[in-house]
Every structure is written in structure tokens, then in C-alpha cells.
C-alpha positions, 0 to 999 in steps of 0.5 A, a space after each residue: 235950288 236951280 229950279 227955284 232960281 229959274 223961277 225967280 231969275 229972268 235971265 234963267 227962265 228961257 234956259 232948257 235942261 234935259 231930264 235928270 236920269 242919272 244919279 246925283 253927281 256930288 259929293 263922292 269920295 275920291 276915286 270911288 262911287 261912294 258918296 261923302 263919308 267924311 265928317 261933313 257927310 254932304 248930301 248927294 246933289 245934282 250940282 253938275 248941270 247943262 242948260 242951254 238957250 238958243 238966241 235966234 237971229 229972228 229974235 233980234 231981226 224981228 224987232 226991225 221987221 226983217 223976219 217974222 217974229 215966229 220964224 226960228 233959224 236955229 233949233 236944238 235937240 238934246 240927244 243924250 244927257 248923262 254922267 260918267 261915274 268911272 271918273 274919280 279924280 274929283 269929288 264931282 262926276 262929269 256930265 256931258 250932253 250931246 246935241 243936234 243943231 239944225 240951221 235954216 238958211 237965211 236965203 232960200 235962193 242962192 245969192 251967187 250961182 257958179 259954174 265951171 267952164 270947159 274941161 278942168 285939168 292941171 294942163 291949162 288955166 280954167 274958167 269959172 262963170 258966176 252970176 249974183 242976184 242984183 242986191 248982192 253986196 259984193 266986195 273986192 275981198 270976195 273969192 271963189 274956192 275950189 273944194 273937194 266935195 267932202 269939205 267941212 269948213 270954208 278954209 278947206 279950199 284947195 285953191 282960190 281966185 279973187 273975184 276982182 283981181 282974177 276977173 277976165 270978163 264981165 257983163 250985166 248977167 255974168 262974170 268970168 274968173 280964171 284959176 291958174 293951172 298950177 294950182 289945180 290938183 293933178 290927181 283929179 277927183 270930184 270937186 265943188 266951187 264955192 263963193 265966199 262973201 267977205 261982207 256976209 262972212 259966209 259961203 253964199 254959192 255952191 256949184 254942182 259937183 264936177 270932175 277935174 
């Protein structure tokens, strides 16, 4: 029924599905792996399914000439697609899929280059030097965060400095920002600096790892 609908309905045609290498997931007697024994005796069916479609930015941007039409920014690979027969609280068996996502950067060259200056420790304020490409859309709400090298999200910063409010020098080629000593971890360790762009809602520059 689903395959028939995919052939007829335009919005379903681009959706993908993995191979059905598991038994039909409906309809079971509760708390069992026995198909329907009620008076209706419903036929077993694969009613629980996972389909996916990736709408790449290039699909939209290519219409405006920003990216080649064939460029793919995100790719998805299905690693595992299976049912879980041990669950019995429903007349359906749950189905799960595990996917691998690969995302291509929008920019091959960093928009912002960051460097920690001098020795970094909690005994004195520290300096950050950074430079941005000429067309970079900077904002007063941009900030530079100090992160442990194992960070997973842009909100995992240890501390941060506003690029405008905490600026201490500026030239055509680079700018300097200070970070308060009171916010630097006294325990030390290996860290990174990341530049967060408010306009792009993304980290657009990451420094090399360094010791505090």
C-alpha cells in the first residue's frame, strides 16, 4: 500500500526507505509474538515504517545561482533498520532506524581566523587576536568562546568575550579582544577558541588547540 502511494503521490516519491529485513510488525496479541488470534484475524502487515528525505540547501540555493545544482551539502546513510519483537504493550512492534549524516561545510575557507596571544592562565587577563574575510557579515552580537577540545555544542563554552564590547584594538588586518582572568579555568587543560556569528547562527572560526 505504501509503495503504491509512493508511485501516485508526488510528495512521497523522493522519500527513501531501507529494505524490510524484519517480520511484519502488526498485528500482534498483546504481550506476545503471536499474530492476531481474535475473531478479525488481521493479516500481518508492515504498518510501522521509517522513510526519509533530505532537502539540501543546494535545492533552494541553486535556483538563485548560489550553488551548482548537483552539489549535495548533506548526505544520509541508513546503517540499521529493524523491529524490536520483545516489546509487547502494543499490538504493534516498534521499529527503529540508525542513520549516519555527513554535512559538507558551506565555506571551504574559514570566515574567521583565531589565535590566543601569549601565555594563557587564570592569573591575568588574556588576549585573542582574530581576522575575518572582507565580506564577513559581522555583528555586535558576535562572541568568541573558550571551549574544551571535547565540546559538542556551541553552548558548551567555558566563558566568552563579546567581539565589540571587549575589543581593545583594531586594525585593517586584525582585531584584539580580551578575556577576563576571573573566567579562565584555574585547573587548566587543552582548549579551543571559537567565533560564533549571530547573523549566520553558527561557529565560523576555530583556533588550533592550546594549553591553559
